[in-house]
C-alpha positions, -999 to 999 in steps of 0.1 A, spaced: -263 -130 659 -248 -103 680 -211 -111 681 -185 -85 691 -161 -74 663 -126 -61 671 -136 -24 675 -163 -33 701 -192 -28 676 -216 -57 674 -222 -77 643 -256 -59 640 -238 -26 642 -214 -37 615 -241 -49 592 -259 -15 596 -226 2 587 -222 -19 556 -258 -16 544 -260 2 511 -223 -4 503 -215 -24 472 -189 -52 471 -162 -28 456 -166 -5 486 -165 -33 511 -134 -47 494 -116 -13 495 -124 -11 533 -111 -47 538 -79 -41 518 -71 -11 540 -72 -31 572 -38 -40 588 -25 -74 577 -35 -93 609 -71 -81 606 -72 -89 569 -60 -124 578 -88 -129 604 -114 -115 580 -102 -138 552 -102 -169 575 -137 -160 587 -150 -155 551 -135 -188 539 -149 -206 569 -184 -193 560 -183 -209 526 -191 -245 517 -161 -267 510 -151 -263 473 -140 -299 470 -155 -329 487 -152 -366 484 -183 -366 462 -169 -339 439 -165 -352 404 -130 -336 402 -118 -354 433 -134 -387 422 -116 -384 388 -82 -375 405 -85 -405 428 -94 -428 399 -64 -416 379 -41 -419 410 -53 -455 414 -45 -462 377 -10 -448 381 -4 -468 413 -16 -500 396 7 -493 366 -23 -495 342 -19 -458 331 11 -445 312 31 -418 329 56 -392 318 85 -378 338 89 -340 341 119 -342 317 97 -361 292 69 -335 295 94 -306 291 109 -323 260 74 -328 245 66 -292 250 99 -280 235 93 -303 204 58 -289 199 70 -253 201 98 -258 175 
């Protein structure tokens, strides 16, 4: 991979520059970038990661199951006011 980065340095050049740096040093460099460059960097980093949630994820499956129960009326629900009231009564 020999992609050009914004300053004209290739990705190979950038990786040589970053060799030997720890994550804290890389983070400091990244945080000193202008906001538009930080946004591009953040988007590229996020795009390089696997999806955190997928349809097969247990959390998504559970959320979909609970949503279906609520829609079917088979699961009790509370309004925001009821939740707030319950919290207040537990605190007093």
